[in-house]
NUZA-490945 format. One record per residue (C-alpha): residue in three letters; x, y, z. Coordinates in steps of 0.2 Angstrom, whole numbers, plus 2048, in hexadecimal, padded with zeros to 3 digits. Each point is the difference from the previous one (the first is absolute). Layout:
% NUZA-490945
AlaXYZ...
***
This chain:
% NUZA-490945
Met6452EB42ESer80080C80EIle8077FC80FLeu7F0805808Ser7F57F67F4Thr8077EF80AVal7FA803810Ala7F07F97FDCys8097F07FELys807800810Thr7FA801811Ile80980B80EAsp8077F280BGlu8087F67EDLeu80A8137FDLys8057FF811Glu8057EF800Thr80A8057EELeu80880E808Asp8067F880EAsp8087F37F5Leu80780D7F3Arg80880980FSer80A7EE805Gln8078007EEPro8108067FDGlu8028137FBGly7FE8037EDGln7FA80C7F2Thr7F27F37FDThr7FC7FD812Ile800810806Thr7F68047EFGlu7F17F2806Ile801809813Ser7FA80F7F8Lys7F27F77F7Thr7FA7F980ELeu80380D80CCys7F58097F4Glu7F27F37FELeu7FE800813Ala7FF813800Tyr7F28007F4Ala7F97F1808Val7FB80B810His80080F7FAArg7ED803805Ser7FF7F680FAsp810805808Pro8098127F8Thr80D7FF80CGlu8057F07FCAla8018027EEGlu80A810804Val80E7F4808Tyr7FF7F67F1Thr80280D7F4Ser80D807805Glu80B7F1803Ala7FB7FC7EFLeu8058107F9Val8127FD808Phe8017EF7F9Ala7FB8067F0Glu80C8107FELys80F7F5807Val7FF7F77EFLys7FA80D7F6Tyr7EF7F57FEThr7F780F7F7Lys7F07F87FEGly8017FD812Ile803811803Ala7F38057F6Glu7F37F5809Cys806804811His7FE8147FDThr7EE7FB7F8Leu7FC7F7810Gln80780D80CGly7F580F7F7Thr7F07F4800Leu8067FD813Ala7FF814802Trp7F18027F6Leu7F67F480ELys80680D80DSer7FB80E7F5Asp810807800Tyr7FD8047EEIle81180B7FCArg80B7F0806Ala7F57F57F7Val80580A7EEGlu812803806Cys7FF7EB801Tyr7F67FD7EESer80C80E7F6Arg8107F8807Ala7F97EE7F8Leu7FC80A7F1Lys8118057FEVal8067EF803Cys7F47F87F2Glu80680E7F5Glu8137FF801Thr7FD7EE7FEGly7F37FF7F0Asn7F47F680BMet7EE8077F7Lys7F77F580AGly805808810Cys8018137F9Ala7ED7FC7FCGly7FC7F9813Cys809810806Tyr7F780A7F7Ser7F07F8805Asn803802811Leu805813800Ala7EE8037FAAsn7F77F680DIle80C80C80AArg7F98117F8Arg7EF7F77FEAsn8017FF816Gln806812801Gly7F18077F5Asn80A8067F0Tyr7F47F37F4Glu8078087F0Arg8107FA803Ala7FD7F0805Leu7F67FE7F0Glu80F8057F7Leu80C7F4807His7F47F47FEPhe7FF8007F0Lys8138017FESer8017EE80ALeu7F27FA7F1Arg8098067F2Ile8117F6808Lys7F77F3802Glu7F87FF7EDGlu8108017FCIle8077F2806Asn7F07F77FDAsp7FE7FE815Arg7ED7FB7FEVal7FC7FC813Gly809810803Met7F58097F4Ala7F17F9807Lys806808812Ser8028117F9Tyr7EE7FC7FAAsn7FA7FE80FAsn80C80E80AIle7F880D7F3Gly7EF7FB804Ile804803812Ile8048127FCTyr7EF8037F5Asp7F97F980FGlu80680B80ETrp7FD80D7F3Lys7EC7FB801Glu8027FC7EEHis7F67EE802Gly7FE7FE7ECSer8148027FCAla8047F680ELeu7F47F37FBGlu8088017F0Phe8127FA805Tyr7FB7F680DAsn7F77F57F2Lys8118007F4Ala8087FA80ELeu7F37F2805Gln8027FB7EAMet8127FF7FFPhe8037F6811Glu7F37F57FAGlu80A7FE7F0Leu80F7FB80BGly7F67F880BAsp80680780FAsn7F27FB80CGln80B80B80DGly7FC80E7F5Ile7EE7FE7FCAla7FB7FF814Ile807810801Ser7F78097F0Tyr7F07F8805Asn802807812Asn8088117F8Ile7ED8007F6Gly7F87FC810Ile80880F807Ile7F880D7F3Phe7ED7F7800Glu801804813Ala805812800Gln7F28007F2Gly7F37FA80DAsp7FC7EF7F8Tyr8057F580EGln7F97F07F7Arg80B8007F2Ala80E80580AThr7FC7F180CGlu8007F47EDGlu8118077FETyr8097FD811Arg7F77EF7FELys8097FE7F0Ser812806807Leu7FB7F5810Glu7FD7EF7F6Ile8118027F6Lys80C805810Glu7F87F080AGly8037F77EEIle812804800Gly8037FE813Asp803814801Arg7FC801813Lys805812801Gly7F58057F5Thr7F27F5804Gly7FF808813Asn8018127F6Ser7F17FA7F4Tyr7F57FA813Ile805812804Asn7F98097F2Ile7EF7F47FFGly800802812Thr7FF8147FELeu7F47FF7F3Cys7F27F780DGlu80580C80DThr7FC80D7F5Gln7EF7FA7FCGly7FC7FD813Asp8047ED7FDTyr80A7FD811Asp7FF7EF804Gly8057FB7EDAla80F80E801Leu8077F9812Glu8007ED7F7Tyr80D8087F1Phe80980A80CVal8047F080BLys8047F77F2Ala80B80D7FBLeu808800812Asp8037EB7FEIle8098047EFPhe80B80E806Glu8057F8810Glu8037EE7F7Ile80E8097F5Gly80680B80EAsp7FB8137F9Arg7FF80B80CSer7F980F7F8Gly7F37F47F7Ile7FD7FB813Ala7FF812806Asp7F28037F2Ser7F67F1804Lys801804813Asn7F98147FBHis7F47FA7F6Ile7F87F380DGly80080980DArg7F680E7F7Ile7F57F17FCTyr7FC7FD811Ser7FF812806Arg7F18017F2Leu7F87F2807Glu803806813Gln8097F5806Phe80D809808Asp80C7F680AGlu8037F67F1Ala80380F7F4Leu80C80880EVal80C7F2801Tyr8007FF7EALeu8018137FFGln811801810Glu8087F07F6Gly7FF8087EELeu809812807Glu80B7F680ALeu8087F57EFSer7FF8107F5Arg80A80980DGlu80C7F1800Ile8028007EDGly8048137FESer7EF8027F5Lys7FA812804Asp7F27FD7F2Arg7F87F280BGlu805808811Thr7F58107FAAsp7F17F17FBSer8017F880FCys7FE81380DArg7F18037F2Phe7F87F1804Leu805801813Phe7F7810801Glu7F17FD7F6Phe8007EF80DTyr80080B810Lys7F580E7F9Ala7F17F37FDGln8037FE813Asp7FE811805Ala8127FD807Phe8068117FFGlu80F801807Asp8087F07F6Ala7F98057F0Leu807811801Tyr8137F9803Tyr7FD7F47F0His7FA80F7F5Met80E80B806Lys80D7F17FDTyr7F67FE7EFThr8008137FBGlu815800803Leu8037F27F6Arg7F78087F1Glu80880F803Glu8127F77FEIle7FC7F77F0Phe7F780F7F8Asn8108087F8Asp7FF7F27F3Ser7ED8057F9Thr7F68107FCAla80A80E806Glu8127FB7F8Lys7F47FD7F1Ile7FA814801Val813804800Gln8057F67F4Met7F38077F4Gln804812805Val8137FC7FDArg7FB7F87EETyr7F68127FAGlu80D80A803Thr80B7F37F6Asp7FE8057EESer80A7F17F8Ile7F37F4809Glu7F18057F5Lys7F57EF802Glu801805814Ala7FE810800Glu7F07FE7F3Ile7F87F6811Tyr80680C80CArg7F880D7F6Ser7F07F77FEVal8007FF813Phe804813801Glu7F18057F5Asn7F47F3808Thr802804813Met7F480A80DVal80F80A805Gly8058117F8Phe8147FF7FBTyr8068117FAArg8138067FBIle803813802Thr80D80E7FEPro80480A812Glu7F780D7F7Gly7F07F37FFArg8007FE7ECIle7FB7EE7FDLeu80A7F37F7Met7F87F2801Ala7EE7FB80BAsn7F47F27FDThr7EC8007FBAla7FC7FB812Leu809813806Ala7F38087F1Gly7F47F7807Ile804807813Leu7FE8127F9Gly7F27FE7F7Phe8078017EESer7F87FA7F2Ser80F7F97F6Tyr8147FE805Asp80380D7F5Glu7F680D809Leu80B7FB80ELeu8118027F9Asn7FD8127FASer7FE806812Asn80C803810Leu7FE7F280FHis80280F80AAsp7F18097FBTrp7F77F1808Arg806800810Arg7F580C80BAsp81080380DThr80B8077F2Thr80F7FE80EHis7FF7EF7FFPro8097F980DSer8067EF7F7Leu80980F7F4Val80880B810Phe8067F0805Phe8097FB7F2His8068117FBAsn808801812Thr8097F0804Asp80E7F67F9Glu7FA7F280CGlu7F07FA7FFAsn7FA7FD7EEGln7EF7F9802Ile7ED806809Leu7F57F1804Arg7ED801802Phe7FF8127FFGlu7F08077FFSer7F880F7F8Glu7F28087F9Trp8018037ECLeu7F480A7F5Arg7F87F47F1Gln7FE80A7EEAsp7EB801806Lys808809812Ala7FB7F380BVal80A7FF80FIle8087EE801His8097F680CIle8137FB7FBArg80B7F2806Glu8118027F9Asn80E7F77FECys80F80A7F8Arg8158007FFVal80C8097F8Val80D7FB7F3Arg8108077FDAsp80E8017F6Glu8137FA804Ser802812803Gly7F180080DAsn7F780D7F7Ile7EC7FC7FELeu7FC7F67EFTyr7EC7FF804Tyr7F47FB80EGlu7F77F07FFGly7F27F8808Thr7EE7F8803Val7EE807805Glu7F27F7807Asp7EF80A802Ile7FC7FE813Thr7EF80B7FFAsn7F57F1804Leu80C7FC80FLys800811807Gln7EC8047FEAla8007EE80AAsp80A80680DIle7F5810801Asp7F07F5801Arg8097F780DGlu80480E80ALys7EE8067FFLeu7F97EF804Leu80A800810His7FA810803Asp7EF7FD7FFIle8027F180CGlu80980A80CGlu7EE80C800Arg7F57F17FEVal8097F9811Lys7FB810809Lys7EF7FF7FALeu7FF7EE807Asp80780480FCys7F380C804Leu7F37F47FATyr8077F380BSer803809810Leu7ED8057FBSer7FD7ED800Arg8087FC80FLeu7F680F80AAla7F27F77FDGlu8047EE800Lys7F97FD80FGln7EE7FF804Glu7FF80B810Thr80980F7F8Glu7F7810803Leu7FD80B7F2Arg80680F808Thr8107F5802Ile8007FD7EDPhe7FF8137F9Gln80D80680CGly80E7F27FCLeu7FB8047EEVal803814801Glu8107FC804Leu8027F47F4Ile7FB80A7F2Pro81080D7FFPro80E7F37FDAla7F67F87EFTrp8028117F9Gln80E8067F4Asn80680D80FPro7FA7F9810Gly806810809Asp7F580C7F7Thr7F17F5801Cys7F280080EAla7F07F5801Arg7F0802808Ile7F07F4802Ile7EE806803Phe7F47F3805Glu7EF804804Asp80280E80FLeu8147FA804Glu8118057F7Tyr8107FC800Glu80E8077FBSer8127FC7FEAla80F809808Arg8058107FAPhe7EF8017FBArg7FC8107F4Glu7F38067F5Thr8058077EDArg7FB8037F0Trp8077F17FALys7F47F2802Gln7FC7F07FBGlu7F17F5807Ala7F57F07FCPro7EF7FD809Ile7FF7F080DLeu7F27F67FAIle7F67F2809Asp7F37F77F7Gly7FF80F7F2Glu7FD80E80ELys80E80C804Arg803801810Gly812809803Leu80F8057F4Ile8137FF800Gln8098107FDVal8128017FCPhe809813800Tyr8108057FALeu80980B80DLys80B8087F4Glu7FA8107F4Phe7FF7FF7EFPro7FE80E7F3Ile7EE8057FDSer8027F97EDPhe8067F0806Glu7F47F17F9Gly8037F6812Pro80E7F7808Phe7F57F0802Gln8077F27F4Arg7F47F37F8Glu8057F180AGlu7FC80C810Arg7EF8057FAHis7FD7EC7FDLeu8087FD812Ile7F380B808Asn7F27F97F8Glu8047EF803Leu802805814Ala7EF806801Asp7FB7EF7F6Arg8087F780EIle7F980980DGly7EF7FE7FAAsn8007EE7FDIle80B7FC810Ile7F27F7807His8017F37F4Arg8117FB806Lys8027F07F3Gln80080C7F0Ala80B80C808Val80E7F2803Glu7FE7FA7EELeu8008107F8Leu811802809Ala8077EF7FCGly7FB8017EDGlu80D812800Arg80D7F780AArg7FF7F27F1Arg80080C7F3Leu80F808808Ser8097EE804Tyr7FE7FE7EBIle8098107FCLeu80D7FD80AGlu8047ED7F9Gly7FE8077EEThr80F80A806Asn8087F2808Val80780880FGly7FD7FE813Thr7F680A80ATrp804807811Glu7F680980ETrp809808811Asn7F8807811Val80F80B802Gln7FA802814Thr7FF7EE804Gly80A7F67F2Val7F37F57FCThr8047FD7ECSer7F67F67F5Phe8087F97EDAsn7F87F77F5Glu8077EF7F8Arg8098057F1Trp80E80A80DAla8037EF807Glu8017FA7F2Ile80E80D7F9Ile80B7F980FGly7FC7EE7FBTyr7F67FC80FThr7EA7FE804Leu7F980E80BGlu7FD7F180EGlu8127FD800Leu802811806Ser7F380280CPro7FE80B80BVal80480E7F5Ser804811805Ile80B80C7FCGlu80F7F9807Thr7FE7F17F6Trp80280B7F0Met81080880AGlu8077F0802Tyr8027FA7F0Cys8048117F8His8138037FCPro80880D80FAsp80880B7F4Asp7F08027F8Leu7F680180ELys80880E805Ile7FE8097F0Ser7EC7FC801Asp800806811Arg8058117FAIle7F58027F3Met7F17F8809Lys80481080EArg7FF80D7F0His7EE7F97FDPhe7FC7FF812Ala8068147FFArg7F68047F1Glu80F8047F5Leu7FC7F07F4Asp7EF7FD7FCTyr8047EE800Tyr80D7F5804Glu8087F67F3Cys8117F7803Glu8097F17F7Val8067F180DArg8077F0802Met7F67F2809Arg8077F1804His7F87F17F5Lys7FB7EF80AIle8127F87F9Gly80980E807Ala8058097EFTrp7F98157FFVal7F38047F4Trp7FC8117FBIle7EE80B806Leu7F980F7FAAsn7F8804812Arg7F38107FDGly7F380780ELys7F580E807Val7FB80480EIle7EC8017FFSer7FC806810Trp80580C80DAla7FE805811Asp7FD811805Asp810805806Lys8057FA7EFThr80A7F0804Pro7FA7F07F5Leu7F47F3803Leu7FD7F67F3Met80B7FD7F0Ala7FD7F47F1Gly80C7FB7F0Thr8067F47F4His80F7F47FEGlu8067FD7EFAsp80E7F27FDIle80D80B7F4Thr80F7F3802Ser7FE7FC7ECArg8038107FDLys81080480DLeu8077F37F9Ser7FF8057EDGlu808812807Ser80D7F4808Arg8037F77EFVal8028137F6Gln80B80680DHis80C7F07FBLeu7FE8037EEAla808812804Thr80C7FB809His8087F27F6Asp8057FB7EFAla7F17F77F7Leu80C7F57F7Thr80D7FA80CGlu7F680380FLeu81080B808Pro7FE811808Thr8008107F5Met80A80E806Arg7F380980ALeu8017F080AAla8137FE7FFMet803811807Asp7F57FF80FArg80B7EF803Met80F8097FDSer7FC80F80BMet7FC7F3810Thr8117F57FBLeu809811801Glu7F9806812Val8057EF807Ala8118007F8Arg802811809Arg7FC7F8810Asn8087F07FEGly8118097F8Thr7FE7F27F2Met8048007ECVal7F28017F3Ala8057FD7ECVal7F48087F5Met8027F77EEPhe7FA8077F0Ile7FE7F17F3Asp7FA8017EELeu7FF7F27F5Asp80D8007F0Asp7FA7FE7EFPhe7EA7FE807Lys7FB80A7F1Leu80A7F57F1Ile7F57F0809Asn7F080A801Asp8018037EDArg8077EF7FATyr7F37F480AGly7F580A804His7F5807814Leu7FE7F0806Ala8117FB7FFGly80481280AAsp7F47FC80DIle8067EE804Leu8138047FELeu7FB80F80DLys7F47F580AVal8117F4802Val80D80E803Ala7F480680FGlu8007F0807Arg8137FC7FFPhe805812806Leu7F27FB80FSer8097EF803Ser81280A800Val7FC80B812Arg7F77FE810Lys7EC801805Val806810808Asp8058097F2Thr7F68077F3Val8007FB7ECAla7F58107F7Arg7FC7FF7ECIle8038167FDGly7FE7FF7EDGly7FD7F47F0Asp8117F8802Glu80780A811Phe8017FA811Leu804805811Leu8087F580FIle802806812Leu80A7F580ASer803804811Gly8087FA811Leu8107FD7F7Arg813800807Ser80B8067F2Gln8028047EESer8057EF7FBAsp7F07F9805Val7F880A7F5Ala80C7FD7F2Gln7FC7EC801Ile7EE802800Ala80280B7F0Glu80A7F57F8Asn7F47F1803Ile7F180C7F7Val80B8017F2Lys8067ED7FFThr7EB7FA802Thr7F980F7F5Ala80B7FB7F2Gln7FB7EC801Pro7F47FE7F0Val7ED7FF7FFPro7F77F47F4Phe7F38057F6Asp7F77FA7F2Gly8107F57FBGlu80B80F802Gln80980680ELeu801813806Thr80E805808Thr803812809Gly80C80880CAla7FF80B80ESer809812802Ile801802811Gly80481080AIle802802812Ser7FF80C80EIle803800814Phe7FB80780EPro808809807Asp80F8017F6Asn7F98077F0Gly7F080A807Glu7F280280EAsn7F07FF7F7Ala7F87F67F4Asp7FE80D7F1Ile815801802Leu8007EF800Ile7F67FC7F3Lys80980D7F4Leu80F7F9803Ala7FD7EF7FEAsp7F88027EEThr80F80B7FCAla80B7F3802Met7F57F37F7Tyr8048097EFIle812800805Val7FE7ED7FDLys7F68027F4Asp80C80B7F5Ser80F7F4805Gly7F87F07F8Lys7EE7FC80CAsn7FE7EF809Gly80B806810Tyr7FF80A80EThr809812808Phe7FE80980ESer7FD811802
***
């Protein structure tokens, strides 16, 4: 019987009492073995409720087990350490521990232990998204269990295999294996296993939307768990049934089950279960709008999740709190918890989709792994993104059907017979020029260019490309991805046109609105309205400085400034109750060729007619006001559709008008910011950006720029900076050519700026180890050397190459190599200070820059430590990966004054170490 299988028979207090008794007895092999067993049982009993305490018990149990060479206990301890690492999402550590356990079981012939280790390793692979490897390991575990006739283990393997098919969304296959497990557990009379199987079957029906059947299966599981006294399992079933009630809108029923679950978890001291239950209860109270109770439970759930170190539960807590505060329009608190939720999700993201994609690409290039390569080929062929591999001359070595479709080919073969450079509209493609002229940068990301389809249609392309070289640095080929963004580009064009139209509409509306203001008072005389209107008309035209206006009404004439009659005239009659009483005339002062059809735009012709109609109906004030309001509403709809904020600014008085959207962008309501003026905007703008904005604004006022456009940071209510694209244009000028009225828009571009920042990070950091690349390392070295020159201090440059790394890749695969590189990178970082730089500059090559050193002996001590730690084995899938570090060292200022010389000397010294037997260091 396994040590861990006895835990359910004893309480934690009983185990502690047993441990105290054993410690009081004289030391002997039997006593030490029993102490190790009891510590291991205690660790397993508390490993979910208090992982930190479990780690202490496990470490102590391992010491005792190793002391008397109790191999079964050693394997159990390594297994528990792997499980604790798994709970923390530290998958590399988990794989190391499970691999150690597997090695012990294999050496001692413990077949059942081997099967368990394969199953644990499979579960890790499943969590990392490597379902193919997970399924392979589970079947390997199943075959061992079948060989030793471990029927309980076989049933558990059926459940594990069902879980993989479930996550693959192959519900039919998942249900088949769950039913196999159920049948075997029923034959064995294993009620615990039967309950687990019913629960898994319920999960399938829930995923398929059959909530009634899912509830039935969960209740079957619950009934068995209650019958056998499985308190923890009972609590989990209450959670499952409560979640189904919540999904179907039965919040009272859900609350009842979640409270029952909480009572059980508190009774048995399961802190993880308590945290889950409180999170669920808090969310239900929030849905029931009992916000005080909701906040108490949600905060307690978050606090407990942090105490037990469960990032998954802490992530759920932050998400629930975000939803809670969002429901109450408490934007500041909601934003805080959303940011925490996002940070936590990013921390645990490395075990999901991105890692799976990297693994699939590596497997595709490894011909020996045919099955996994076939899976990658399927993704390669069925994706909507084009893929290519070409020679430097453009000859296509490999491509997928998506690329053929993007270029308008009817078949894949037609594409292969062409040259990819023929489809680039610019034959001096910047990415190719870039690759041919640099030895440091080997990729270009999100490059946009124009290509020609087979039918000669121009399409817009977004491309990622990298160069692949041989060991001598010669270019073998380019490979990259191609995405058709023509529709996105057209959307940008449409958006620009829409904003231009909005600006023109604003000018028109300003003219109509000003006319309405002139006539809003009943006692205002017509002559005042007419004289005011002729001054309003020129600014509403496309070229205000070249325009003048005249109104003829009965026997009176009203003229704008600089009035002069020309041959370029547009006019509209003023009708009062159907009778022509006058004219509105607009003249262009600028001369045009006689053959020219006329300078008036369609909108301008429409405007003059509308002005004439408005004047004709000026005596019907209500009708005029309603028409103007309708125009402004339609403009508001257009602006709402673009999700931008709007503003109007009287440049002379400083009076400014903003809509509600601008206030929302920076976390306020417009009422909170009142009274609003141009000083309000300046107060929230970043001081550095305010200076840039002022320079651009002055150029626009000087008419050097057709419109004002500037990206600025605005201080959000919570204190953070958000990015805003601010655009505008002067819509009214004074006679002395100074601006009067300006209008424009605000657009939130924070997400785009964050994306650009992320791309910049990827350009300067290695994707696998997150270490700086050569480019960033060179920048840091330049600064480090400059400081050393001023302070008269020493700088050491270490060039490190891992020994026999290629043999590891060839024997164990690229996944093993990646794990080894990550572990070695962490060891390098732990061997130096935070002020020093560790960079990955090649496949298995690293560069270390150490500053502020006092003597060469300090450098030697660090190098010795790196050699020692690098040589420590790294467990992987039951194997021990070993490598060494060959280190060449150069010293500033003794060996050189600049970065290039120091790196070259360190590189040369490293090869001397290689030639002398590897795994050591030497100075230049």
